[in-house]
Structure formats: structure tokens, C-alpha cells
C-alpha positions as CSV (number, residue, x, y, z in Angstrom):
1,M,13.6,-37.9,-1.7
2,S,11.3,-37.9,1.3
3,S,7.9,-36.2,1.4
4,A,9.2,-33.8,4.0
5,K,11.9,-32.6,1.6
6,I,9.5,-32.2,-1.3
7,F,7.1,-30.2,1.0
8,G,10.1,-28.2,2.1
9,W,11.0,-27.3,-1.5
10,I,7.4,-26.3,-2.1
11,L,7.4,-24.1,0.9
12,L,10.7,-22.5,-0.1
13,L,9.5,-21.7,-3.6
14,A,6.1,-20.4,-2.3
15,G,7.9,-18.2,0.2
16,L,10.2,-16.8,-2.4
17,A,7.2,-16.1,-4.7
18,I,5.5,-14.3,-1.9
19,I,8.6,-12.2,-1.4
20,V,9.2,-11.4,-5.1
21,Y,5.6,-10.2,-5.8
22,P,5.6,-7.2,-3.4
23,L,9.1,-6.3,-4.3
24,Y,8.2,-6.2,-8.0
25,S,4.9,-4.4,-7.4
26,S,6.7,-1.8,-5.2
27,Y,9.3,-1.2,-7.9
28,S,6.5,-0.6,-10.4
29,I,4.7,1.7,-8.1
30,F,7.7,3.8,-7.1
31,T,8.9,4.1,-10.8
32,A,5.3,5.3,-11.7
33,Q,4.7,2.4,-14.0
34,K,1.4,1.7,-12.2
35,P,-0.5,3.6,-9.4
36,A,-0.6,2.5,-5.8
37,P,-3.7,0.7,-4.7
38,E,-6.3,3.2,-3.8
39,I,-7.4,2.7,-0.2
40,F,-7.8,6.4,0.7
41,E,-9.6,8.8,-1.7
42,I,-10.8,12.4,-1.6
43,V,-14.5,12.8,-0.9
44,E,-16.1,16.0,-2.2
45,E,-18.3,17.6,0.3
46,E,-21.7,19.0,-0.7
47,S,-21.8,22.8,-0.8
48,P,-24.3,24.4,1.5
49,Q,-27.7,25.6,0.2
50,Q,-27.9,29.0,-1.3
51,G,-28.5,31.7,1.2
52,E,-27.2,29.6,4.1
53,G,-24.0,31.0,5.6
54,Q,-22.6,33.1,2.9
55,M,-19.9,34.2,5.3
56,E,-18.9,30.6,6.0
57,E,-18.7,29.9,2.3
58,M,-16.4,32.8,1.7
59,I,-14.1,31.8,4.6
60,E,-14.1,28.2,3.4
61,E,-13.2,29.2,-0.2
62,Q,-10.4,31.5,1.1
63,L,-9.0,28.6,3.3
64,K,-9.2,26.2,0.4
65,G,-7.2,28.6,-1.8
66,V,-4.5,29.2,0.8
67,I,-4.2,25.5,1.8
68,G,-4.3,24.5,-1.9
69,K,-1.3,26.6,-2.6
70,M,0.7,25.1,0.2
71,L,-0.4,21.5,-0.2
72,P,-2.0,20.0,-3.3
73,A,-5.4,18.4,-2.6
74,D,-4.4,14.9,-3.7
75,S,-1.1,14.7,-2.0
76,I,-2.3,13.5,1.4
77,P,-4.4,10.5,0.0
78,K,-1.4,9.6,-2.3
79,L,0.9,9.6,0.7
80,L,-1.5,7.5,2.8
81,N,-1.9,5.0,-0.1
82,L,1.9,4.7,-0.5
83,M,2.3,4.2,3.3
84,S,-0.5,1.6,3.4
85,W,1.0,-0.3,0.5
86,S,4.5,-0.2,2.1
87,I,3.1,-1.6,5.3
88,F,1.3,-4.4,3.4
89,A,4.3,-5.2,1.3
90,G,6.4,-5.4,4.5
91,I,3.9,-7.8,6.0
92,L,4.0,-10.0,2.8
93,I,7.8,-10.0,2.8
94,F,8.0,-10.9,6.5
95,G,5.5,-13.7,6.0
96,G,7.3,-15.0,2.9
97,S,10.6,-15.1,4.8
98,K,8.9,-17.2,7.6
99,I,7.4,-19.6,5.0
100,S,10.8,-19.9,3.2
101,G,12.5,-20.5,6.6
102,L,10.1,-23.4,7.3
103,G,10.9,-24.9,3.9
104,I,14.6,-24.6,4.5
105,R,14.3,-26.4,7.9
106,L,12.3,-29.2,6.3
107,I,14.9,-29.6,3.5
108,R,17.8,-29.7,6.0
109,K,16.0,-32.2,8.3
110,R,17.6,-35.6,8.1
């Protein structure tokens, strides 16, 4: 067996491993066995000093209550985290397929 074929097999197996990892991780994330990697998180804002803008405080509290009923506070960061993981997993799968393709070409080479 030539060194090109051995290297081709190594590339093929490495590409398949790169493909399998994000698929298994995505399965674990979407079946709630583990959380998605946290890239986006909620940052709590500091409340204004006492006596400063009581009217703004009241309006802000009312808006938080209304928006909180329509859309839970942690749903947007969770959605963004899932979308960013999906994009990253897609890039890994694409790269793994290219690496495997190179390995297959080296194995077939005569």
C-alpha cells in the first residue's frame, strides 16, 4: 500500500470524525441532554439611582411586564445560541465532507 493511500485513509477517517461530532452534539442539544454552547447571554442593566426619573422607571417596568408576557426573557438568547451552533455545525460538516473527499480521491488514485 502506497503512502498516498495510507494518507487518504487517514483523511477519510478524520473527515468522518469531523462530521460525526457535530451531528452527535446537535442530537444531544436538540433532545435537551445538554445545553447549547452559550455565546449570547442576558445582561442585567443597572437600575437608575433613586429619585432619578421615576416616570421612566414606571414606564420601563410596565413595558417589561407586557413584553415578558408575550416573549420570555431568555428565549431570544436561547434562539441565537441554537442558530449560532447550527451554523457552526454546518461549517464543520461541510469541512469534514471536503476532507473526506480529498481522502477518497487519494485512495482511488492509481
